[in-house]
C-alpha positions, 0 to 999 in steps of 0.5 A: 602340054607344049609341043614344039615341032612334035612331028619334026623327026618322025616318019609319016606313020608316027607323025599321024599317031602323035597328032592324033594323040595331041588332038585327042587331048585337046578334044578332052579339054586339055590345053595343048600348045603346038608350035610348028612350021608345017601348016597341015598340022593346023587341020587337027586343032579347032583353034589356030593362032598364026604369028607373022613377024612376031605378031598375031596375024590370025586367030581362027577359032578364038572364043569371045 
């Protein structure tokens, strides 16, 4: 699943629901790609890839 700014137009309650759904899919082994400018969304996922100026600046949780 690809989610581009999944909480962009949602209120806080529905944002929490959407993130819980996406995080649950990821925990169940599904591939979930979430793109957001909101850094707090990263706390919901085990792997976070941060881009800066079009390049990977950090890849936390990457598997070897």
